[in-house]
ZAMARGU-4260 file (C-alpha; in steps of 0.2 Angstrom, whole numbers, plus 5000, padded with zeros to 4 digits):
<rodrens>
0) 5452/5289/5407 | 5460/5302/5397 | 5456/5320/5398 | 5456/5333/5384 | 5451/5351/5381
5) 5440/5353/5366 | 5435/5370/5359 | 5418/5371/5350 | 5412/5388/5343 | 5426/5397/5354
10) 5420/5389/5370 | 5432/5377/5378 | 5426/5361/5387 | 5436/5348/5397 | 5430/5331/5392
15) 5436/5314/5399 | 5436/5299/5387 | 5437/5281/5392 | 5450/5270/5382 | 5443/5254/5376
20) 5454/5239/5373 | 5463/5243/5357 | 5460/5231/5343 | 5446/5222/5352 | 5432/5228/5341
25) 5435/5236/5325 | 5430/5255/5324 | 5417/5252/5310 | 5408/5238/5321 | 5408/5247/5337
30) 5392/5251/5346 | 5388/5270/5348 | 5394/5277/5364 | 5380/5282/5377 | 5376/5300/5379
35) 5385/5309/5393 | 5375/5311/5409 | 5380/5328/5413 | 5386/5343/5402 | 5405/5344/5402
40) 5412/5358/5413 | 5421/5372/5405 | 5440/5372/5406 | 5448/5387/5415 | 5451/5401/5403
45) 5469/5403/5396 | 5479/5418/5401 | 5481/5432/5389 | 5495/5430/5376 | 5504/5446/5382
50) 5507/5450/5401 | 5494/5463/5407 | 5501/5478/5416 | 5497/5482/5434 | 5480/5490/5435
55) 5462/5488/5431 | 5458/5477/5415 | 5446/5483/5402 | 5439/5467/5395 | 5430/5463/5379
60) 5411/5463/5383 | 5407/5451/5368 | 5417/5442/5354 | 5422/5451/5339 | 5436/5460/5329
65) 5446/5475/5335 | 5444/5488/5321 | 5454/5502/5330 | 5464/5504/5346 | 5462/5522/5351
70) 5476/5523/5365 | 5494/5518/5368 | 5504/5514/5384 | 5506/5530/5394 | 5491/5539/5388
75) 5480/5547/5401 | 5461/5543/5399 | 5445/5549/5407 | 5431/5538/5413 | 5420/5534/5398
80) 5433/5538/5385 | 5434/5525/5370 | 5449/5515/5371 | 5445/5502/5357 | 5432/5500/5343
85) 5426/5482/5342 | 5415/5475/5328 | 5403/5462/5333 | 5387/5457/5324 | 5391/5469/5310
90) 5391/5484/5322 | 5405/5495/5328 | 5405/5496/5347 | 5416/5508/5356 | 5424/5500/5372
95) 5425/5514/5385 | 5437/5516/5400 | 5430/5511/5416 | 5439/5525/5426 | 5451/5540/5425
100) 5469/5534/5424 | 5485/5530/5414 | 5486/5516/5401 | 5498/5503/5408 | 5497/5490/5394
105) 5488/5488/5377 | 5485/5469/5373 | 5472/5472/5359 | 5479/5475/5341 | 5470/5481/5325
110) 5462/5466/5316 | 5463/5454/5331 | 5449/5443/5335 | 5444/5443/5353 | 5432/5433/5364
115) 5421/5439/5378 | 5432/5443/5393 | 5448/5445/5384 | 5458/5459/5392 | 5460/5473/5379
120) 5470/5487/5390 | 5474/5490/5408 | 5472/5506/5417 | 5482/5512/5433
</rodrens>
């Protein structure tokens, strides 16, 4: 068995594939494989590309595109203040701070595509 990570529509799955004797049956005459008995389990989510600073992460609530980043490292924010604008399903969504504090890292950038759960900024 060989194990692969396969991404379909932004969702990553871990799948195992059984190797058959190479050359024993030509590919065009092979019988179709049986359907899997159970749904593949999701692979662990990859770490963000940049290292998040210490503090509370603010994550993307849905997949979309970052239209604007309203904060920078060192800024002080209030609970509920918008830190990013995320376009999803043709709507602009302001992503609010979850607490009062100081921005310790900004991982989102204008024009970037994000998935649900990606860390956008961290607050200390």
